[in-house]
PQR file of N, CA, C, O and H, with PARSE charges and radii, in Angstrom:
ATOM      1  N   MET A   1       0.839  -1.208  -0.015 -0.4000 1.5000
ATOM      2  CA  MET A   1      -0.012  -0.006  -0.002 -0.0000 2.0000
ATOM      3  C   MET A   1       0.877   1.258   0.012  0.5500 1.7000
ATOM      4  O   MET A   1       0.605   2.197  -0.737 -0.5500 1.4000
ATOM      5  N   ILE A   2       1.885   1.297   0.811 -0.4000 1.5000
ATOM      6  CA  ILE A   2       2.786   2.410   0.869 -0.0000 2.0000
ATOM      7  C   ILE A   2       3.472   2.664  -0.473  0.5500 1.7000
ATOM      8  O   ILE A   2       3.612   3.808  -0.904 -0.5500 1.4000
ATOM      9  H   ILE A   2       2.106   0.534   1.419  0.4000 1.0000
ATOM     10  N   SER A   3       3.892   1.592  -1.119 -0.4000 1.5000
ATOM     11  CA  SER A   3       4.606   1.754  -2.423 -0.0000 2.0000
ATOM     12  C   SER A   3       3.685   2.334  -3.479  0.5500 1.7000
ATOM     13  O   SER A   3       4.128   3.066  -4.364 -0.5500 1.4000
ATOM     14  H   SER A   3       3.778   0.662  -0.769  0.4000 1.0000
ATOM     15  N   ILE A   4       2.408   2.007  -3.386 -0.4000 1.5000
ATOM     16  CA  ILE A   4       1.439   2.601  -4.383 -0.0000 2.0000
ATOM     17  C   ILE A   4       1.294   4.102  -4.120  0.5500 1.7000
ATOM     18  O   ILE A   4       1.232   4.901  -5.054 -0.5500 1.4000
ATOM     19  H   ILE A   4       2.049   1.412  -2.667  0.4000 1.0000
ATOM     20  N   ILE A   5       1.241   4.474  -2.841 -0.4000 1.5000
ATOM     21  CA  ILE A   5       1.104   5.895  -2.500 -0.0000 2.0000
ATOM     22  C   ILE A   5       2.362   6.667  -2.946  0.5500 1.7000
ATOM     23  O   ILE A   5       2.268   7.771  -3.482 -0.5500 1.4000
ATOM     24  H   ILE A   5       1.291   3.825  -2.082  0.4000 1.0000
ATOM     25  N   LYS A   6       3.508   6.075  -2.717 -0.4000 1.5000
ATOM     26  CA  LYS A   6       4.780   6.723  -3.121 -0.0000 2.0000
ATOM     27  C   LYS A   6       4.829   6.842  -4.628  0.5500 1.7000
ATOM     28  O   LYS A   6       5.346   7.830  -5.150 -0.5500 1.4000
ATOM     29  H   LYS A   6       3.584   5.178  -2.281  0.4000 1.0000
ATOM     30  N   LYS A   7       4.289   5.833  -5.359 -0.4000 1.5000
ATOM     31  CA  LYS A   7       4.371   5.845  -6.799 -0.0000 2.0000
ATOM     32  C   LYS A   7       3.492   6.935  -7.415  0.5500 1.7000
ATOM     33  O   LYS A   7       3.907   7.610  -8.357 -0.5500 1.4000
ATOM     34  H   LYS A   7       3.869   5.031  -4.935  0.4000 1.0000
ATOM     35  N   TYR A   8       2.298   7.103  -6.892 -0.4000 1.5000
ATOM     36  CA  TYR A   8       1.364   8.058  -7.495 -0.0000 2.0000
ATOM     37  C   TYR A   8       1.315   9.410  -6.807  0.5500 1.7000
ATOM     38  O   TYR A   8       0.565  10.287  -7.237 -0.5500 1.4000
ATOM     39  H   TYR A   8       1.960   6.554  -6.127  0.4000 1.0000
ATOM     40  N   TYR A   9       2.085   9.601  -5.764 -0.4000 1.5000
ATOM     41  CA  TYR A   9       2.127  10.874  -5.054 -0.0000 2.0000
ATOM     42  C   TYR A   9       2.506  12.027  -5.966  0.5500 1.7000
ATOM     43  O   TYR A   9       1.845  13.064  -5.920 -0.5500 1.4000
ATOM     44  H   TYR A   9       2.694   8.889  -5.414  0.4000 1.0000
ATOM     45  N   PRO A  10       3.568  11.895  -6.816 -0.5600 1.5000
ATOM     46  CA  PRO A  10       3.905  13.031  -7.687  0.2800 2.0000
ATOM     47  C   PRO A  10       2.817  13.343  -8.717  0.5500 1.7000
ATOM     48  O   PRO A  10       2.659  14.499  -9.109 -0.5500 1.4000
ATOM     49  N   VAL A  11       2.067  12.332  -9.160 -0.4000 1.5000
ATOM     50  CA  VAL A  11       1.002  12.581 -10.113 -0.0000 2.0000
ATOM     51  C   VAL A  11      -0.137  13.377  -9.459  0.5500 1.7000
ATOM     52  O   VAL A  11      -0.632  14.348 -10.031 -0.5500 1.4000
ATOM     53  H   VAL A  11       2.196  11.393  -8.841  0.4000 1.0000
ATOM     54  N   VAL A  12      -0.531  12.968  -8.297 -0.4000 1.5000
ATOM     55  CA  VAL A  12      -1.604  13.673  -7.577 -0.0000 2.0000
ATOM     56  C   VAL A  12      -1.151  15.082  -7.176  0.5500 1.7000
ATOM     57  O   VAL A  12      -1.915  16.041  -7.285 -0.5500 1.4000
ATOM     58  H   VAL A  12      -0.128  12.179  -7.833  0.4000 1.0000
ATOM     59  N   LEU A  13       0.063  15.193  -6.724 -0.4000 1.5000
ATOM     60  CA  LEU A  13       0.583  16.502  -6.374 -0.0000 2.0000
ATOM     61  C   LEU A  13       0.684  17.421  -7.599  0.5500 1.7000
ATOM     62  O   LEU A  13       0.395  18.614  -7.514 -0.5500 1.4000
ATOM     63  H   LEU A  13       0.683  14.414  -6.635  0.4000 1.0000
ATOM     64  N   GLY A  14       1.087  16.864  -8.711 -0.4000 1.5000
ATOM     65  CA  GLY A  14       1.103  17.643  -9.972 -0.0000 2.0000
ATOM     66  C   GLY A  14      -0.248  18.119 -10.360  0.5500 1.7000
ATOM     67  O   GLY A  14      -0.397  19.259 -10.799 -0.5500 1.4000
ATOM     68  H   GLY A  14       1.321  15.895  -8.780  0.4000 1.0000
ATOM     69  N   GLY A  15      -1.265  17.272 -10.212 -0.4000 1.5000
ATOM     70  CA  GLY A  15      -2.599  17.651 -10.541 -0.0000 2.0000
ATOM     71  C   GLY A  15      -3.104  18.783  -9.646  0.5500 1.7000
ATOM     72  O   GLY A  15      -3.760  19.716 -10.110 -0.5500 1.4000
ATOM     73  H   GLY A  15      -1.144  16.346  -9.855  0.4000 1.0000
ATOM     74  N   ILE A  16      -2.786  18.682  -8.368 -0.4000 1.5000
ATOM     75  CA  ILE A  16      -3.172  19.737  -7.449 -0.0000 2.0000
ATOM     76  C   ILE A  16      -2.489  21.066  -7.785  0.5500 1.7000
ATOM     77  O   ILE A  16      -3.121  22.122  -7.765 -0.5500 1.4000
ATOM     78  H   ILE A  16      -2.253  17.925  -7.991  0.4000 1.0000
ATOM     79  N   PHE A  17      -1.194  20.997  -8.093 -0.4000 1.5000
ATOM     80  CA  PHE A  17      -0.499  22.203  -8.484 -0.0000 2.0000
ATOM     81  C   PHE A  17      -1.011  22.769  -9.796  0.5500 1.7000
ATOM     82  O   PHE A  17      -1.041  23.983  -9.995 -0.5500 1.4000
ATOM     83  H   PHE A  17      -0.681  20.139  -8.109  0.4000 1.0000
ATOM     84  N   GLY A  18      -1.418  21.858 -10.703 -0.4000 1.5000
ATOM     85  CA  GLY A  18      -2.006  22.340 -11.988 -0.0000 2.0000
ATOM     86  C   GLY A  18      -3.301  23.060 -11.749  0.5500 1.7000
ATOM     87  O   GLY A  18      -3.558  24.085 -12.380 -0.5500 1.4000
ATOM     88  H   GLY A  18      -1.394  20.872 -10.541  0.4000 1.0000
ATOM     89  N   TYR A  19      -4.132  22.557 -10.854 -0.4000 1.5000
ATOM     90  CA  TYR A  19      -5.373  23.276 -10.570 -0.0000 2.0000
ATOM     91  C   TYR A  19      -5.117  24.586  -9.876  0.5500 1.7000
ATOM     92  O   TYR A  19      -5.741  25.600 -10.189 -0.5500 1.4000
ATOM     93  H   TYR A  19      -3.924  21.724 -10.341  0.4000 1.0000
ATOM     94  N   LEU A  20      -4.186  24.565  -8.917 -0.4000 1.5000
ATOM     95  CA  LEU A  20      -3.892  25.821  -8.218 -0.0000 2.0000
ATOM     96  C   LEU A  20      -3.302  26.856  -9.170  0.5500 1.7000
ATOM     97  O   LEU A  20      -3.530  28.054  -9.001 -0.5500 1.4000
ATOM     98  H   LEU A  20      -3.680  23.741  -8.663  0.4000 1.0000
ATOM     99  N   TYR A  21      -2.562  26.413 -10.148 -0.4000 1.5000
ATOM    100  CA  TYR A  21      -2.015  27.365 -11.139 -0.0000 2.0000
ATOM    101  C   TYR A  21      -3.176  27.964 -11.937  0.5500 1.7000
ATOM    102  O   TYR A  21      -3.193  29.169 -12.190 -0.5500 1.4000
ATOM    103  H   TYR A  21      -2.377  25.440 -10.286  0.4000 1.0000
ATOM    104  N   TYR A  22      -4.118  27.156 -12.323 -0.4000 1.5000
ATOM    105  CA  TYR A  22      -5.308  27.668 -12.996 -0.0000 2.0000
ATOM    106  C   TYR A  22      -6.041  28.668 -12.152  0.5500 1.7000
ATOM    107  O   TYR A  22      -6.423  29.736 -12.629 -0.5500 1.4000
ATOM    108  H   TYR A  22      -4.104  26.177 -12.117  0.4000 1.0000
ATOM    109  N   HIS A  23      -6.243  28.323 -10.882 -0.4000 1.5000
ATOM    110  CA  HIS A  23      -7.074  29.130  -9.980 -0.0000 2.0000
ATOM    111  C   HIS A  23      -6.438  30.469  -9.673  0.5500 1.7000
ATOM    112  O   HIS A  23      -7.129  31.488  -9.683 -0.5500 1.4000
ATOM    113  H   HIS A  23      -5.932  27.455 -10.494  0.4000 1.0000
ATOM    114  N   TYR A  24      -5.148  30.501  -9.401 -0.4000 1.5000
ATOM    115  CA  TYR A  24      -4.519  31.741  -8.965 -0.0000 2.0000
ATOM    116  C   TYR A  24      -3.806  32.514 -10.073  0.5500 1.7000
ATOM    117  O   TYR A  24      -3.698  33.738  -9.989 -0.5500 1.4000
ATOM    118  H   TYR A  24      -4.586  29.674  -9.393  0.4000 1.0000
ATOM    119  N   ILE A  25      -3.322  31.837 -11.099 -0.4000 1.5000
ATOM    120  CA  ILE A  25      -2.557  32.548 -12.109 -0.0000 2.0000
ATOM    121  C   ILE A  25      -3.209  32.479 -13.484  0.5500 1.7000
ATOM    122  O   ILE A  25      -2.919  33.303 -14.352 -0.5500 1.4000
ATOM    123  H   ILE A  25      -3.410  30.844 -11.168  0.4000 1.0000
ATOM    124  N   GLY A  26      -4.081  31.506 -13.685 -0.4000 1.5000
ATOM    125  CA  GLY A  26      -4.678  31.205 -14.981 -0.0000 2.0000
ATOM    126  C   GLY A  26      -5.206  32.355 -15.762  0.5500 1.7000
ATOM    127  O   GLY A  26      -5.347  33.461 -15.240 -0.5500 1.4000
ATOM    128  H   GLY A  26      -4.316  30.837 -12.980  0.4000 1.0000
ATOM    129  N   CYS A  27      -5.501  32.113 -17.004 -0.4000 1.5000
ATOM    130  CA  CYS A  27      -5.965  33.082 -17.972 -0.0000 2.0000
ATOM    131  C   CYS A  27      -7.450  33.348 -17.735  0.5500 1.7000
ATOM    132  O   CYS A  27      -8.251  32.414 -17.770 -0.5500 1.4000
ATOM    133  H   CYS A  27      -5.387  31.215 -17.428  0.4000 1.0000
ATOM    134  N   MET A  28      -7.833  34.604 -17.494 -0.4000 1.5000
ATOM    135  CA  MET A  28      -9.226  34.959 -17.223 -0.0000 2.0000
ATOM    136  C   MET A  28     -10.051  35.027 -18.503  0.5500 1.7000
ATOM    137  O   MET A  28     -11.261  34.804 -18.453 -0.5500 1.4000
ATOM    138  H   MET A  28      -7.182  35.362 -17.465  0.4000 1.0000
ATOM    139  N   SER A  29      -9.461  35.315 -19.606 -0.4000 1.5000
ATOM    140  CA  SER A  29     -10.251  35.454 -20.871 -0.0000 2.0000
ATOM    141  C   SER A  29     -10.665  34.115 -21.421  0.5500 1.7000
ATOM    142  O   SER A  29     -11.615  34.040 -22.199 -0.5500 1.4000
ATOM    143  H   SER A  29      -8.479  35.496 -19.646  0.4000 1.0000
ATOM    144  N   GLY A  30      -9.991  33.068 -21.048 -0.4000 1.5000
ATOM    145  CA  GLY A  30     -10.313  31.722 -21.542 -0.0000 2.0000
ATOM    146  C   GLY A  30      -9.652  31.415 -22.848  0.5500 1.7000
ATOM    147  O   GLY A  30      -9.915  30.362 -23.429 -0.5500 1.4000
ATOM    148  H   GLY A  30      -9.219  33.129 -20.415  0.4000 1.0000
ATOM    149  N   SER A  31      -8.808  32.283 -23.336 -0.4000 1.5000
ATOM    150  CA  SER A  31      -8.184  32.090 -24.643 -0.0000 2.0000
ATOM    151  C   SER A  31      -6.910  31.231 -24.537  0.5500 1.7000
ATOM    152  O   SER A  31      -6.401  30.731 -25.540 -0.5500 1.4000
ATOM    153  H   SER A  31      -8.594  33.138 -22.864  0.4000 1.0000
ATOM    154  N   CYS A  32      -6.415  31.075 -23.320 -0.4000 1.5000
ATOM    155  CA  CYS A  32      -5.191  30.245 -23.125 -0.0000 2.0000
ATOM    156  C   CYS A  32      -5.590  28.799 -23.120  0.5500 1.7000
ATOM    157  O   CYS A  32      -6.499  28.426 -22.379 -0.5500 1.4000
ATOM    158  H   CYS A  32      -6.828  31.481 -22.505  0.4000 1.0000
ATOM    159  N   PRO A  33      -4.946  27.953 -23.924 -0.5600 1.5000
ATOM    160  CA  PRO A  33      -5.395  26.557 -24.026  0.2800 2.0000
ATOM    161  C   PRO A  33      -5.142  25.767 -22.768  0.5500 1.7000
ATOM    162  O   PRO A  33      -5.956  24.899 -22.451 -0.5500 1.4000
ATOM    163  N   ILE A  34      -4.106  25.991 -22.046 -0.4000 1.5000
ATOM    164  CA  ILE A  34      -3.815  25.187 -20.836 -0.0000 2.0000
ATOM    165  C   ILE A  34      -4.397  25.822 -19.581  0.5500 1.7000
ATOM    166  O   ILE A  34      -5.094  25.153 -18.818 -0.5500 1.4000
ATOM    167  H   ILE A  34      -3.445  26.696 -22.303  0.4000 1.0000
ATOM    168  N   THR A  35      -4.130  27.063 -19.366 -0.4000 1.5000
ATOM    169  CA  THR A  35      -4.535  27.692 -18.105 -0.0000 2.0000
ATOM    170  C   THR A  35      -5.931  28.252 -18.149  0.5500 1.7000
ATOM    171  O   THR A  35      -6.396  28.731 -17.114 -0.5500 1.4000
ATOM    172  H   THR A  35      -3.564  27.606 -19.986  0.4000 1.0000
ATOM    173  N   GLY A  36      -6.632  28.235 -19.242 -0.4000 1.5000
ATOM    174  CA  GLY A  36      -7.954  28.717 -19.351 -0.0000 2.0000
ATOM    175  C   GLY A  36      -9.038  27.717 -18.922  0.5500 1.7000
ATOM    176  O   GLY A  36     -10.189  28.098 -18.711 -0.5500 1.4000
ATOM    177  H   GLY A  36      -6.255  27.846 -20.083  0.4000 1.0000
ATOM    178  N   ASN A  37      -8.672  26.476 -18.800 -0.4000 1.5000
ATOM    179  CA  ASN A  37      -9.618  25.398 -18.458 -0.0000 2.0000
ATOM    180  C   ASN A  37      -9.079  24.619 -17.249  0.5500 1.7000
ATOM    181  O   ASN A  37      -7.940  24.152 -17.281 -0.5500 1.4000
ATOM    182  H   ASN A  37      -7.737  26.167 -18.972  0.4000 1.0000
ATOM    183  N   PRO A  38      -9.877  24.474 -16.191 -0.5600 1.5000
ATOM    184  CA  PRO A  38      -9.372  23.815 -14.983  0.2800 2.0000
ATOM    185  C   PRO A  38      -9.044  22.337 -15.221  0.5500 1.7000
ATOM    186  O   PRO A  38      -8.108  21.801 -14.628 -0.5500 1.4000
ATOM    187  N   TYR A  39      -9.823  21.684 -16.094 -0.4000 1.5000
ATOM    188  CA  TYR A  39      -9.591  20.246 -16.363 -0.0000 2.0000
ATOM    189  C   TYR A  39      -8.275  20.023 -17.092  0.5500 1.7000
ATOM    190  O   TYR A  39      -7.494  19.140 -16.737 -0.5500 1.4000
ATOM    191  H   TYR A  39     -10.583  22.120 -16.575  0.4000 1.0000
ATOM    192  N   ILE A  40      -8.046  20.817 -18.092 -0.4000 1.5000
ATOM    193  CA  ILE A  40      -6.809  20.688 -18.873 -0.0000 2.0000
ATOM    194  C   ILE A  40      -5.588  21.092 -18.018  0.5500 1.7000
ATOM    195  O   ILE A  40      -4.533  20.465 -18.112 -0.5500 1.4000
ATOM    196  H   ILE A  40      -8.680  21.534 -18.381  0.4000 1.0000
ATOM    197  N   SER A  41      -5.732  22.098 -17.218 -0.4000 1.5000
ATOM    198  CA  SER A  41      -4.644  22.509 -16.349 -0.0000 2.0000
ATOM    199  C   SER A  41      -4.321  21.443 -15.319  0.5500 1.7000
ATOM    200  O   SER A  41      -3.150  21.208 -15.021 -0.5500 1.4000
ATOM    201  H   SER A  41      -6.589  22.606 -17.141  0.4000 1.0000
ATOM    202  N   THR A  42      -5.330  20.797 -14.774 -0.4000 1.5000
ATOM    203  CA  THR A  42      -5.104  19.712 -13.792 -0.0000 2.0000
ATOM    204  C   THR A  42      -4.457  18.517 -14.468  0.5500 1.7000
ATOM    205  O   THR A  42      -3.514  17.937 -13.930 -0.5500 1.4000
ATOM    206  H   THR A  42      -6.281  20.988 -15.016  0.4000 1.0000
ATOM    207  N   LEU A  43      -4.947  18.146 -15.628 -0.4000 1.5000
ATOM    208  CA  LEU A  43      -4.345  17.021 -16.355 -0.0000 2.0000
ATOM    209  C   LEU A  43      -2.910  17.324 -16.787  0.5500 1.7000
ATOM    210  O   LEU A  43      -2.055  16.439 -16.770 -0.5500 1.4000
ATOM    211  H   LEU A  43      -5.713  18.617 -16.065  0.4000 1.0000
ATOM    212  N   TYR A  44      -2.658  18.518 -17.157 -0.4000 1.5000
ATOM    213  CA  TYR A  44      -1.294  18.881 -17.564 -0.0000 2.0000
ATOM    214  C   TYR A  44      -0.340  18.808 -16.348  0.5500 1.7000
ATOM    215  O   TYR A  44       0.796  18.351 -16.472 -0.5500 1.4000
ATOM    216  H   TYR A  44      -3.353  19.238 -17.171  0.4000 1.0000
ATOM    217  N   GLY A  45      -0.813  19.256 -15.191 -0.4000 1.5000
ATOM    218  CA  GLY A  45       0.003  19.145 -13.972 -0.0000 2.0000
ATOM    219  C   GLY A  45       0.241  17.714 -13.593  0.5500 1.7000
ATOM    220  O   GLY A  45       1.344  17.360 -13.176 -0.5500 1.4000
ATOM    221  H   GLY A  45      -1.737  19.627 -15.091  0.4000 1.0000
ATOM    222  N   ALA A  46      -0.783  16.867 -13.727 -0.4000 1.5000
ATOM    223  CA  ALA A  46      -0.617  15.421 -13.450 -0.0000 2.0000
ATOM    224  C   ALA A  46       0.354  14.796 -14.428  0.5500 1.7000
ATOM    225  O   ALA A  46       1.130  13.923 -14.041 -0.5500 1.4000
ATOM    226  H   ALA A  46      -1.678  17.155 -14.065  0.4000 1.0000
ATOM    227  N   LEU A  47       0.336  15.212 -15.675 -0.4000 1.5000
ATOM    228  CA  LEU A  47       1.266  14.705 -16.675 -0.0000 2.0000
ATOM    229  C   LEU A  47       2.704  15.070 -16.302  0.5500 1.7000
ATOM    230  O   LEU A  47       3.605  14.240 -16.416 -0.5500 1.4000
ATOM    231  H   LEU A  47      -0.295  15.922 -15.990  0.4000 1.0000
ATOM    232  N   ILE A  48       2.915  16.288 -15.865 -0.4000 1.5000
ATOM    233  CA  ILE A  48       4.246  16.703 -15.449 -0.0000 2.0000
ATOM    234  C   ILE A  48       4.665  15.873 -14.229  0.5500 1.7000
ATOM    235  O   ILE A  48       5.831  15.490 -14.132 -0.5500 1.4000
ATOM    236  H   ILE A  48       2.183  16.962 -15.772  0.4000 1.0000
ATOM    237  N   GLY A  49       3.760  15.590 -13.308 -0.4000 1.5000
ATOM    238  CA  GLY A  49       4.082  14.773 -12.124 -0.0000 2.0000
ATOM    239  C   GLY A  49       4.434  13.349 -12.544  0.5500 1.7000
ATOM    240  O   GLY A  49       5.314  12.722 -11.955 -0.5500 1.4000
ATOM    241  H   GLY A  49       2.813  15.902 -13.387  0.4000 1.0000
ATOM    242  N   SER A  50       3.730  12.832 -13.584 -0.4000 1.5000
ATOM    243  CA  SER A  50       3.993  11.438 -14.008 -0.0000 2.0000
ATOM    244  C   SER A  50       5.391  11.332 -14.649  0.5500 1.7000
ATOM    245  O   SER A  50       5.972  10.247 -14.671 -0.5500 1.4000
ATOM    246  H   SER A  50       3.014  13.341 -14.063  0.4000 1.0000
ATOM    247  N   ILE A  51       5.923  12.418 -15.156 -0.4000 1.5000
ATOM    248  CA  ILE A  51       7.268  12.381 -15.711 -0.0000 2.0000
ATOM    249  C   ILE A  51       8.266  12.014 -14.603  0.5500 1.7000
ATOM    250  O   ILE A  51       9.228  11.289 -14.855 -0.5500 1.4000
ATOM    251  H   ILE A  51       5.451  13.300 -15.138  0.4000 1.0000
ATOM    252  N   PHE A  52       8.045  12.504 -13.396 -0.4000 1.5000
ATOM    253  CA  PHE A  52       8.933  12.204 -12.281 -0.0000 2.0000
ATOM    254  C   PHE A  52       8.827  10.711 -11.922  0.5500 1.7000
ATOM    255  O   PHE A  52       9.828  10.084 -11.574 -0.5500 1.4000
ATOM    256  H   PHE A  52       7.264  13.093 -13.191  0.4000 1.0000
ATOM    257  N   VAL A  53       7.620  10.147 -12.007 -0.4000 1.5000
ATOM    258  CA  VAL A  53       7.441   8.729 -11.701 -0.0000 2.0000
ATOM    259  C   VAL A  53       8.168   7.903 -12.737  0.5500 1.7000
ATOM    260  O   VAL A  53       8.871   6.954 -12.389 -0.5500 1.4000
ATOM    261  H   VAL A  53       6.807  10.655 -12.290  0.4000 1.0000
ATOM    262  N   ILE A  54       8.012   8.244 -13.997 -0.4000 1.5000
ATOM    263  CA  ILE A  54       8.652   7.468 -15.069 -0.0000 2.0000
ATOM    264  C   ILE A  54      10.156   7.554 -14.944  0.5500 1.7000
ATOM    265  O   ILE A  54      10.865   6.578 -15.189 -0.5500 1.4000
ATOM    266  H   ILE A  54       7.441   9.015 -14.279  0.4000 1.0000
ATOM    267  N   ASP A  55      10.657   8.755 -14.553 -0.4000 1.5000
ATOM    268  CA  ASP A  55      12.098   8.895 -14.376 -0.0000 2.0000
ATOM    269  C   ASP A  55      12.615   8.002 -13.294  0.5500 1.7000
ATOM    270  O   ASP A  55      13.670   7.391 -13.466 -0.5500 1.4000
ATOM    271  H   ASP A  55      10.081   9.548 -14.354  0.4000 1.0000
ATOM    272  N   LYS A  56      11.910   7.892 -12.161 -0.4000 1.5000
ATOM    273  CA  LYS A  56      12.345   7.037 -11.063 -0.0000 2.0000
ATOM    274  C   LYS A  56      12.380   5.566 -11.496  0.5500 1.7000
ATOM    275  O   LYS A  56      13.319   4.834 -11.184 -0.5500 1.4000
ATOM    276  H   LYS A  56      11.053   8.388 -12.021  0.4000 1.0000
ATOM    277  N   VAL A  57      11.327   5.152 -12.226 -0.4000 1.5000
ATOM    278  CA  VAL A  57      11.265   3.753 -12.668 -0.0000 2.0000
ATOM    279  C   VAL A  57      12.399   3.474 -13.653  0.5500 1.7000
ATOM    280  O   VAL A  57      13.030   2.418 -13.590 -0.5500 1.4000
ATOM    281  H   VAL A  57      10.564   5.747 -12.479  0.4000 1.0000
ATOM    282  N   TRP A  58      12.658   4.404 -14.551 -0.4000 1.5000
ATOM    283  CA  TRP A  58      13.720   4.253 -15.553 -0.0000 2.0000
ATOM    284  C   TRP A  58      15.093   4.100 -14.862  0.5500 1.7000
ATOM    285  O   TRP A  58      15.911   3.265 -15.248 -0.5500 1.4000
ATOM    286  H   TRP A  58      12.145   5.262 -14.602  0.4000 1.0000
ATOM    287  N   LYS A  59      15.312   4.925 -13.838 -0.4000 1.5000
ATOM    288  CA  LYS A  59      16.612   4.858 -13.112 -0.0000 2.0000
ATOM    289  C   LYS A  59      16.764   3.539 -12.372  0.5500 1.7000
ATOM    290  O   LYS A  59      17.858   2.976 -12.335 -0.5500 1.4000
ATOM    291  H   LYS A  59      14.648   5.604 -13.525  0.4000 1.0000
ATOM    292  N   ARG A  60      15.694   3.042 -11.789 -0.4000 1.5000
ATOM    293  CA  ARG A  60      15.746   1.762 -11.056 -0.0000 2.0000
ATOM    294  C   ARG A  60      16.084   0.629 -12.007  0.5500 1.7000
ATOM    295  O   ARG A  60      16.896  -0.238 -11.685 -0.5500 1.4000
ATOM    296  H   ARG A  60      14.806   3.499 -11.819  0.4000 1.0000
ATOM    297  N   LYS A  61      15.460   0.634 -13.185 -0.4000 1.5000
ATOM    298  CA  LYS A  61      15.724  -0.412 -14.157 -0.0000 2.0000
ATOM    299  C   LYS A  61      17.185  -0.378 -14.619  0.5500 1.7000
ATOM    300  O   LYS A  61      17.825  -1.415 -14.792 -0.5500 1.4000
ATOM    301  H   LYS A  61      14.800   1.339 -13.447  0.4000 1.0000
ATOM    302  N   GLN A  62      17.692   0.840 -14.813 -0.4000 1.5000
ATOM    303  CA  GLN A  62      19.110   0.923 -15.258 -0.0000 2.0000
ATOM    304  C   GLN A  62      20.055   0.446 -14.143  0.5500 1.7000
ATOM    305  O   GLN A  62      21.069  -0.186 -14.439 -0.5500 1.4000
ATOM    306  H   GLN A  62      17.172   1.683 -14.673  0.4000 1.0000
ATOM    307  N   GLU A  63      19.750   0.730 -12.889 -0.4000 1.5000
ATOM    308  CA  GLU A  63      20.601   0.275 -11.787 -0.0000 2.0000
ATOM    309  C   GLU A  63      20.579  -1.241 -11.662  0.5500 1.7000
ATOM    310  O   GLU A  63      21.607  -1.850 -11.366 -0.5500 1.4000
ATOM    311  H   GLU A  63      18.926   1.243 -12.648  0.4000 1.0000
ATOM    312  N   LYS A  64      19.432  -1.854 -11.883 -0.4000 1.5000
ATOM    313  CA  LYS A  64      19.322  -3.303 -11.789 -0.0000 2.0000
ATOM    314  C   LYS A  64      20.086  -3.975 -12.939  0.5500 1.7000
ATOM    315  O   LYS A  64      20.659  -5.049 -12.756 -0.5500 1.4000
ATOM    316  H   LYS A  64      18.597  -1.359 -12.124  0.4000 1.0000
ATOM    317  N   GLN A  65      20.097  -3.352 -14.106 -0.4000 1.5000
ATOM    318  CA  GLN A  65      20.818  -3.917 -15.241 -0.0000 2.0000
ATOM    319  C   GLN A  65      22.342  -3.825 -15.037  0.5500 1.7000
ATOM    320  O   GLN A  65      23.079  -4.678 -15.531 -0.5500 1.4000
ATOM    321  H   GLN A  65      19.632  -2.479 -14.255  0.4000 1.0000
ATOM    322  N   LYS A  66      22.807  -2.820 -14.329 -0.4000 1.5000
ATOM    323  CA  LYS A  66      24.233  -2.672 -14.071 -0.0000 2.0000
ATOM    324  C   LYS A  66      24.723  -3.738 -13.100  0.5500 1.7000
ATOM    325  O   LYS A  66      25.882  -4.145 -13.182 -0.5500 1.4000
ATOM    326  H   LYS A  66      22.209  -2.126 -13.927  0.4000 1.0000
ATOM    327  N   GLU A  67      23.876  -4.202 -12.184 -0.4000 1.5000
ATOM    328  CA  GLU A  67      24.297  -5.180 -11.193 -0.0000 2.0000
ATOM    329  C   GLU A  67      24.377  -6.531 -11.767  0.5500 1.7000
ATOM    330  O   GLU A  67      24.720  -7.481 -11.063 -0.5500 1.4000
ATOM    331  H   GLU A  67      22.935  -3.872 -12.118  0.4000 1.0000
TER
END
């Protein structure tokens, strides 16, 4: 259970930061494709968070191959 939380923590945190970016900084006119929509902004933040998860998995696989 703990490993699942650690694995998806950056994705959830990225989604939260994506929404907060929309809420506090986002585009008010709605013409901005990422920051003008809360759903897209949240998904974009989660995508950025998932990059960190993929990077960790990639590094672990490379370390195991070296051994």
